[in-house]
Structures are given as C-alpha cells and as structure tokens.
N, C-alpha and C positions, 0 to 999 in steps of 0.2 A: 173368919169370913174372907173369901177371895174376891177379886175384882168383879168377876161375873155375878157372883152372889150379891155383891153390894149394889150393882146396877139393877138386878131383878128386884131387890128389896126396895130400892128407891122408886122403881116403877110402880110397885104395889102400893106404897105409901102415897105417892102423888095421885094415883087413881082414886084412892080412898079419900084423901083430903080435898080433892077438887072434883066434885061430881059434875056431870055434864050440864052445861048451862041450858036454860029453857029455850033461848033463841040462839041457834047456831047456823041458821040458813040451811043450805044443802050440804055443808061440809061435814066430814066425819070427825067426831070429837076424838082427839088423840093427845091427852095431857102430857105423855112422855113418849118420845120416839126413840126406841132402842133397836139397834141393829148391829150386824157384823158386816163390814165391807169386804168384798172378795179381794184376795191378794192380787198384786200386780195391777191395781186399779189406777186409772187416770182420774182427773177432776171430773170428767164427764161420767165415768162409771160410778163415782161416789155419789154424784147428784142423781143419777138414774136409780141407784139403789135406794136412796132416801125417798125418791118419788114412789118407787114400788112399795116401800114400807108404808107410805102415806096413802096407798090405795089408788094412786093415779095411773090411768092406762098409759103404757109406753107405746108411742107411735113414732113414725119417721120424723114428724115435725117436732116431737118432744126434745130431740137432741139439741136443737138450736136455742131453746129457751129453758133448758133443764135447771140451771142455777137460779134463774129468776123465779121459776115455778116453785122450787123448793121453798124459797123465802116467802112467797105468797101463801102457800099452803100452811106453813108454820103459823102464820097469823090467823088464817081462816079456821084452822083446826084447834086454835087456842092451846098450842103446844107450849109447855112451860119448861121442858128440859129435853135436850138431845143427848142420848147415850150411845157412844160408838165403842164396841168392844174389840179386843185383839187388834188395836190400831197399829201395832208394830208390824203386822203383816203387810201393810200398805206404805209404810214409811222406810222400809229397809232397801228400797230400790235406790238407784244412783242416778246422777245427772238430771236430765230433763224430766224423767218420770217422778223423781222426788220433788223437784221444784213445782211440777204441775199439781201434785198432791197437796203440798203445803199451801199453794195458792188457793186451792179449794177450801181449806180450813180457814185461811185468812178472810176469804169472802164470807163464809158462813158466820164467822165471829163478828165481822163488822156490819153486815147487812141483815143477818138473820134475827137480830134482837132477841135471841133466845139463849139462855145459858147452855153450854155444851160440856159434857164430860166425856173424855176419851180415856180408855183403859187399855193398857198393854204392858209389855215387858219393859225393863229398865232402859233398853235402847230407845224406846219411844220417848221417854222422859229426857234422855240425853239430846235427842234431835230437837225437841221443842225448846230445850234450854239454849241450844246453839242458835236458834232463829230469833233475832232481836224482837220482831213484831209479835210472834207467837208467845215468846217468853214474857213480854210486857202484858199481854192480854190474859195470861194463864196463871193459875195457881197450881204448882206442880207438887204432887204428893207421892212419896214412894212408900208402898206398904212394906212393913218389915216381915221377913220370913218367920215362920213359926219356930219358936225356940224348942230345943230338945227337952225331953222329959214329960211332965204331966200335961202341959198344953198340947203337945203333939198327940199324946195318948187320948186326950178328950176329943181332939179333932178326928182321929181315926174312928173312934166309937160313933161319933155323930155322922160321919160320912158313910160308915158301914151300915148304920141303921137306915139312913136315907136311901142307900142302894139296895136295901133288902138282903144284905149278907146274913148268912146264918152264923150266930154266935160271934158278932164283930168284936166282942171283948177280948177274944183270943188273939186278934190281930193287934190289939192295943197293949199286949204284954211287952215289957221293956225291950227284949231282944228283937222282936218283930218291929216294934215302933222305932227302935234305933236304926234298923236297916232301912225302913221306909223313909225316915228323915234323911239319912245319908244319900239315898237315891233321888229324893225329891228336892233336896236343897231347901226344904222348909216351905216350898211353894204349894199353895192349896190345890191348884190345877194339876200339879204333878202327883200329889197324893191320890187324887181322883183317878188319874190315868192308871197308876199302878194297881189300885184296888180293882178297877174295872177290868184290866187285862189279867189280873190274878184270878178274877171270877171266870174269865174266858178259858184260862188254862185249866182251872178246876173242872169246868164243864167238859173240856176236851178229854180229860182223864176219867170222865164218868162220875164225877163227884159234885155235889151241890155246895158243900162246905169248903171255903177257901182256907188253905193251909199255908204255912210259912214257905214250904217248897214251891207252891204256886206263885207266891210273890217273888221269890228268887228267880224263877223261870221267866216271869213277866218282865223283870228288870233286864234280863238278857235280850228279850224280844224288843225292848225299847232302848237301844243303846244311845247314850248321850242325849236323850230327849229332854232331860232337865235343863240343859243349857239353851234350849230353843225358846 
C-alpha cells in the first residue's frame, strides 16, 4: 500500500469510527481533512486550499484571516486528522518560499490542535528532519520500497485488477514484473503510472489488453519519472 492509499484508508476508517455528532451547529462535519496542496504554494495558498476543502467561501477578506479561520473550522467541524499528500511538491522551493511554507506547517502544528499527517517523497522527510521545530513535533516514517519477486508480483496483480486491466496476471510474470520493478524503483505510485501509461499505449495501438511491449514503450514515454 502506497502513501496515498494509506491516507485514503485512514479517511475511510475515521469516517466509519467517528459518525457525525448529533449537535454540530451549522458547521459541516469533516472528521478527516485530506488534500493535495498546489505546487509552488505560499503559506497563504496552503491555508486557502485547506479552507476550500473545508467548504469555506473564498473572498477578498478571507486572505487576511486565512490561517486563523482554518484553525477555527478544524475545531467547529470536529476534525480529528489532517492529511496532506504529495507534500514534497511544496517543500522543494528554496529561500523565502520554503521558509514561508514551513512557517505554515509550524503554525498548524502548534495552533491547530489536530494531528497532521503529511506524505511525500524522501526529500520531504529530509526537509522535516533538518528543521529543529518540525522534527521535534513530528514522527518521521519512511515507507520501504516493494522488494523484488513475489511481493511485487502480488502488487501488480492487485493494481491491474483495480485498474480493470485485462488478464493482469500476465503482467505479473517474472520478466515483466522485474522490468516494472526496475523502472519504478519499488515505489507504488510509479507502478501505477507505468501500468496506466501502458494501458494508454495499448489503446493507441488498437488493443484493450496491455502487453509487455506496451509497458516498455510507456517507460520510454516517462523518462526518469521514478526519481521524481
């Protein structure tokens, strides 16, 4: 299970385990707030994105109180967990932009009073580790890549079935699975991209069934993507 799948499963379980309270005033009940922040974001954009996901109308006046409004809504909406995916996209900036983004996370962690999970590539974990305050407030976990062999083959079958691929077992054969592993570096999201683009290539050639040749062509169309 990859980072995005883990966040989705956490959201499903929290919604199941914590049903909507009988008295919640006029606020929208949102036990888990899960979102992806646009790349190149500032602290303001981060807070505006969270407000938008919380269902709050964005107006000209909102910009001045965005951070405080986020904290208020987290309390009113009985939010128990914040999940931010692909956080590396907003942490790889440099200079003032990075400091601004990290300041937004520090504020949310100190004033939001809601546990927060951020998921991203290893570079995100490195940045959090280097920041003294964020490192102190965080538990940093690094997901291990899928090992070669049977675990990778099982993953390919499950992903293929979930994507509706025809005869996904064929893509789990040792030779194909080995190629997929080499190209994906064992990262779940990269497996998904290769299979998805392999399906596109097959359609382009007038076939519904994805073959090894389609996967090879897909890998060429996505050069160096595994390192991103």
